LODOMAR-137237 format. One record per residue: x, y, z of N, C-alpha, C, O in turn; residue in three letters; residue number from 1. Coordinates in steps of 0.001 Angstrom, whole numbers, padded with zeros to 6 digits. Each point is the difference from the previous one (the first is absolute). Example, Ala and Ser with C-alpha at 12.3 -4.5 7.8 and 13.67 -1.06 7.14 Angstrom:
<pts>
{pt {013190; -005690; 007800}; {-000890; 001190; 000000}; {000900; 001200; 000000}; {001036; -000019; 000665}; ALA; 1}
{pt {-001386; 001069; -001385}; {000820; 001190; 000060}; {-000770; 001090; 000730}; {000509; 001108; 000169}; SER; 2}
</pts>
This chain:
<pts>
{pt {-014474; 001162; -020721}; {-000712; 000004; 001660}; {001266; 001209; 000571}; {001041; 000149; -000639}; MET; 1}
{pt {-001196; 000257; 001297}; {001240; 001041; 001015}; {000348; -000965; 001046}; {-000505; -000938; 000617}; SER; 2}
{pt {001801; 001718; -000716}; {000164; -001607; 001202}; {-000518; 001241; 000984}; {-000347; 001150; -000269}; PRO; 3}
{pt {000488; -002194; 002066}; {-000647; 000890; 001396}; {001566; 000104; 000350}; {001016; -000434; -000542}; THR; 4}
{pt {-001304; 001286; 001811}; {001436; 000169; 000269}; {-000772; -000090; 001483}; {-001199; 000003; 000281}; PHE; 5}
{pt {002937; -000121; 000915}; {-000419; -000670; 001299}; {000599; 002167; 000414}; {000270; 001052; -000580}; ASP; 6}
{pt {-000450; -001894; 002466}; {000201; 001878; 000588}; {001128; 000411; -000333}; {000138; 001164; 000376}; ILE; 7}
{pt {001191; -001752; -001168}; {000917; 001075; -000661}; {000072; 000427; -001582}; {000844; 000541; -000714}; PHE; 8}
{pt {-001952; -000979; 000566}; {000236; 000217; -001821}; {000614; -001370; -000712}; {000205; -000243; -001189}; GLY; 9}
{pt {-000075; -000244; 001917}; {000825; -001865; -000730}; {-001412; -000416; -000841}; {-001086; 000498; 000300}; LEU; 10}
{pt {001247; -001435; -001345}; {-001163; -000926; -000410}; {-000127; -000965; 001144}; {000975; -000286; 000695}; ILE; 11}
{pt {-002360; -000297; -000464}; {-000484; -000475; 000538}; {000632; -001897; -000817}; {000865; -000787; 000384}; ASN; 12}
{pt {-001748; 000754; -001470}; {001414; -001206; -000512}; {000861; -000286; -000110}; {000862; 000804; -000358}; ASN; 13}
{pt {-000542; -002230; 000617}; {001556; 000031; 000273}; {000063; -000147; -001315}; {000196; 001157; -000372}; PRO; 14}
{pt {-000241; -001938; -000743}; {000306; -000248; -001132}; {000154; 001251; -000563}; {001107; 000328; -000426}; VAL; 15}
{pt {-002282; 000601; 000343}; {000297; 001487; -000504}; {001283; 000248; 000508}; {001058; -000223; -000588}; GLU; 16}
{pt {-001228; 000772; 001892}; {001643; 000687; 000733}; {001221; -000509; -000247}; {001114; 000498; 000166}; ARG; 17}
{pt {-001592; -001999; -000762}; {001378; 000061; -000874}; {000526; 000866; -000961}; {001067; 000613; 000015}; GLU; 18}
{pt {-001871; -000641; -000774}; {000173; 001017; -001364}; {000710; 001396; 000445}; {001060; 000312; -000543}; LYS; 19}
{pt {-001550; 000390; 001370}; {000248; 001460; 000837}; {001368; -000458; 000991}; {000297; -000983; 000678}; HIS; 20}
{pt {000644; 002948; -001193}; {000916; -000204; 001284}; {-000614; 000731; 000837}; {-000858; 000876; -000108}; PHE; 21}
{pt {001708; -001607; 001433}; {-000098; 001231; 000555}; {000950; 000934; 001355}; {001131; -000482; -000058}; TYR; 22}
{pt {-001141; 000976; 000573}; {001446; 000849; 000585}; {000365; -000869; 001167}; {-001007; -000522; 000478}; THR; 23}
{pt {002032; 000222; 000088}; {000753; 000052; 001047}; {-000966; 000413; 001659}; {-000226; -000705; 000983}; MET; 24}
{pt {-000122; 002074; -001289}; {-000571; 000453; 000713}; {-001144; -000633; 000297}; {-000123; -000248; 001200}; GLU; 25}
{pt {-001220; -000277; -002268}; {-001046; -000176; -000101}; {000338; -001392; 000625}; {-000828; -000331; 000849}; GLN; 26}
{pt {001655; -000408; -001017}; {-000127; -001700; 000011}; {000252; 000292; 001558}; {-000601; -000790; 000728}; LEU; 27}
{pt {001455; 001876; 000009}; {000482; -000532; 000895}; {-001168; 000473; 001349}; {000075; -000316; 001188}; LEU; 28}
{pt {-001157; 001196; -001904}; {-000530; 000648; 000836}; {-000950; -000532; 000070}; {-000844; 000538; 000718}; GLU; 29}
{pt {000416; -002025; -001496}; {-001394; -000868; -000335}; {000531; -000864; 000744}; {-001011; -000621; 000329}; GLN; 30}
{pt {002284; -000142; 000447}; {000642; -000917; 000326}; {-000214; 000664; 001899}; {-000572; -000491; 000973}; ILE; 31}
{pt {001022; 001237; -001088}; {-000353; 001319; 001584}; {-001196; -000003; -000018}; {-000267; -000758; 000933}; ALA; 32}
{pt {-000664; 001087; -001358}; {-002105; -000387; -000021}; {-000244; -001287; 000989}; {-000252; -000137; 001197}; TYR; 33}
{pt {000543; -001088; -002769}; {-000326; -001138; 000522}; {000750; -000902; 001277}; {-000323; -001182; 000112}; CYS; 34}
{pt {000879; 001511; 000416}; {001167; 000228; 001353}; {-000623; 000667; 000698}; {-000115; -000821; 000909}; ILE; 35}
{pt {-000303; 001499; -000631}; {-000710; 001334; 000994}; {-001086; -000983; 000067}; {-000027; -000845; 000895}; GLU; 36}
{pt {-001123; 000944; -002071}; {-002055; -000596; 000097}; {000297; -001532; 000252}; {-000899; -000600; 000590}; PHE; 37}
{pt {002041; -000139; -000953}; {000045; -001509; 000447}; {-000031; -000777; -001390}; {000090; -001228; -000035}; GLY; 38}
{pt {-000185; 001793; -000791}; {-000036; -000782; -001067}; {001712; -000700; -000547}; {001090; 000509; -000261}; LYS; 39}
{pt {-001554; -001684; 000286}; {001183; -000890; 000121}; {000049; -000245; -001301}; {000769; 000807; -000524}; VAL; 40}
{pt {-001415; -001836; -000550}; {000125; -000227; -001203}; {-001265; 000353; -000379}; {-000822; 000698; 000595}; ASP; 41}
{pt {000751; -001273; -001685}; {-001476; 000130; -001070}; {-000800; -001241; 000380}; {-001095; 000132; -000547}; GLN; 42}
{pt {001126; -001152; 001156}; {-000669; -000591; 000281}; {-001035; 000230; 001295}; {-000969; -000685; 000328}; LYS; 43}
{pt {001508; 001872; 000281}; {-000126; 000441; 001281}; {-001135; 000760; -000036}; {000097; 001168; -000376}; THR; 44}
{pt {-001146; -001614; 000694}; {-002070; 000908; -000292}; {000758; 000631; 001098}; {000706; -000976; -000255}; PRO; 45}
{pt {-000122; 001632; 001238}; {000368; 001259; 000386}; {000682; 001454; -000211}; {000931; -000215; -000776}; TYR; 46}
{pt {-000948; 001268; 001022}; {-001677; 000941; -000339}; {-000369; -000573; -000886}; {000720; -000450; -000892}; PRO; 47}
{pt {-002120; 000337; 000977}; {-001191; -000292; -000947}; {000158; 000732; -001917}; {-000268; -000346; -001150}; PRO; 48}
{pt {000955; 001662; 001999}; {-000403; 001314; -001402}; {001415; 000186; -000788}; {000358; 000957; -000685}; ASP; 49}
{pt {000628; -002668; 001117}; {001298; -000285; -000651}; {-000039; -001805; -000855}; {000683; -000612; -000821}; MET; 50}
{pt {-001901; 000370; 001633}; {-000283; -001629; -000919}; {000162; -000382; -001006}; {-000814; 000254; -000887}; LYS; 51}
{pt {001585; -000773; 000726}; {000762; -000920; -001389}; {001474; 000913; -000586}; {000850; -000395; -000798}; GLY; 52}
{pt {-000946; 001913; 001623}; {001305; 000364; -000531}; {001892; -000690; 000657}; {000621; -000603; 000875}; GLN; 53}
{pt {-000584; 001082; -001726}; {001762; -000529; 000432}; {000387; 000358; 001805}; {000356; 001154; 000240}; GLU; 54}
{pt {-000418; -001864; 000606}; {001045; 000790; 001000}; {001281; 000007; -000059}; {000799; -000238; -000906}; GLY; 55}
{pt {-000668; 000635; 002320}; {001902; 000300; 000280}; {000623; -000992; -000575}; {000798; 000336; -000876}; ALA; 56}
{pt {-000940; -001789; 001154}; {000901; -000719; -000668}; {000319; -000312; -001227}; {001023; -000524; -000441}; ASP; 57}
{pt {-002189; 000967; -000196}; {000449; -000115; -001912}; {000164; 001098; -000470}; {000409; 000120; -001155}; GLU; 58}
{pt {-000730; 001090; 002045}; {000501; 001637; -000179}; {001588; 000129; -000195}; {000737; 000616; -000770}; LEU; 59}
{pt {-000482; -001992; 002445}; {001841; 000677; 000108}; {000717; -001050; -000697}; {001040; 000263; -000603}; THR; 60}
{pt {-001829; -002180; 000668}; {000962; 000330; -001287}; {000322; 000552; -001402}; {001140; -000063; -000461}; ALA; 61}
{pt {-002320; 000679; -000294}; {-000284; 000696; -001343}; {001524; 000895; 000344}; {001009; -000180; -000681}; LYS; 62}
{pt {-001072; 001231; 001946}; {000896; 001109; 000800}; {001147; -001086; -000734}; {000443; 000040; -001147}; ALA; 63}
{pt {-000232; -000722; 001921}; {001769; -000742; -000152}; {000464; -000466; -001377}; {001170; -000090; -000374}; LEU; 64}
{pt {-002559; -000264; -000499}; {000446; -000619; -001272}; {-000304; 001532; -000908}; {-000553; -000141; -001091}; GLU; 65}
{pt {000844; 001306; 001456}; {000166; 000829; -001036}; {000924; 001126; 000706}; {-000123; 001215; 000156}; GLU; 66}
{pt {001130; -002193; 000208}; {001474; 000592; 000856}; {-000191; 001024; 000909}; {000762; 000965; 000041}; GLY; 67}
{pt {-002340; -001175; 001169}; {000525; 000939; 000506}; {000087; -000692; 001323}; {-000479; -001066; 000386}; ILE; 68}
{pt {001520; 002326; 000438}; {001445; -000733; 000887}; {-001273; -000735; 001363}; {-001190; 000314; 000039}; LYS; 69}
{pt {001726; -001080; 000715}; {-000553; -000721; 001411}; {-000191; 001257; 001097}; {-001001; 000311; 000645}; SER; 70}
{pt {001883; 000088; -000666}; {000342; 001705; 000806}; {-000773; 000815; -000332}; {-000398; 000727; 000910}; THR; 71}
{pt {-000048; -000522; -002032}; {-001120; 000994; -000126}; {-000829; -000173; 000038}; {-000805; 000927; 000084}; GLU; 72}
{pt {000328; -002452; -000122}; {-001597; -000375; -000128}; {-000290; 000373; 001749}; {-000884; 000638; 000573}; ILE; 73}
{pt {001845; -001226; -000200}; {000048; 000308; 001481}; {000346; 001011; 001186}; {-000101; -000024; 001226}; LEU; 74}
{pt {000542; 000892; -002153}; {000283; 001543; 000518}; {-001351; 000751; -000665}; {-000539; 000865; 000689}; ASP; 75}
{pt {000134; -001091; -001648}; {-001311; 000577; -000336}; {-001155; -000397; -000419}; {-000807; 000475; -000800}; ASN; 76}
{pt {000826; -001356; 001407}; {-001749; -000929; -000348}; {-000413; -000791; 001679}; {-000944; 000313; 000726}; ALA; 77}
{pt {001930; -001319; -000485}; {-000237; -000906; 000799}; {000032; 000793; 001766}; {-000965; 000070; 000762}; LEU; 78}
{pt {002326; 000419; -000513}; {-000167; 000366; 001247}; {-000389; 001155; -000257}; {000672; 000481; 000913}; ILE; 79}
{pt {-001402; 000824; -001558}; {-000203; 001258; 000124}; {-001977; -000692; 000412}; {-000659; 000564; 000874}; PRO; 80}
{pt {000206; -001508; -001508}; {-001031; -000704; 000019}; {-000434; -000959; 001830}; {-001106; -000105; 000530}; ALA; 81}
{pt {001836; -000176; -000259}; {000395; -000738; 001581}; {-000425; 000862; 000554}; {-000945; -000090; 000784}; MET; 82}
{pt {001586; 001183; -001085}; {000221; 001324; 001104}; {-001530; 000640; 000177}; {-000433; 000540; 001019}; SER; 83}
{pt {-000145; -000705; -002051}; {-001693; 000807; -000313}; {-000544; -000970; 000374}; {-001199; 000105; -000258}; ARG; 84}
{pt {001500; -001319; 000896}; {-001139; -001355; 000603}; {000585; 000203; 000866}; {-000980; 000279; 000691}; VAL; 85}
{pt {002275; -000075; 000371}; {000393; -000040; 001134}; {-000981; 001322; 000638}; {-000615; -000107; 001061}; GLY; 86}
{pt {000602; 001567; -002067}; {-000826; 001508; 000422}; {-000953; -000888; 000345}; {-000023; -000119; 001225}; GLU; 87}
{pt {-000708; -000502; -001726}; {-001499; -000116; 000157}; {-000318; -001098; 001379}; {-001169; -000182; 000342}; LYS; 88}
{pt {002038; -000343; 000215}; {-000459; -000941; 000707}; {000782; 000885; 001741}; {-000217; -000499; 001104}; PHE; 89}
{pt {000841; 001452; -001242}; {000078; 001125; 000945}; {-001022; 000168; 000676}; {-000051; 000912; 000825}; LYS; 90}
</pts>
């Protein structure tokens, strides 16, 4: 059976995902998307199309474990995503 993929082209199933390598850019992009659309962690049912998928919490922890510097996560994922959220409220 072939794996299913999320909106980033990453494997949905966390167990299967662990078997694959993702670039730093893909991981930061996914963190930013989770922040922008309110996907806090895997337990959060919102947004519905991401139910059961890892959220910003797990992905940020994974990025840190993989050696991505906290400043890179802030500068390239968290701050840009929060800026996009701010633009939506103007």
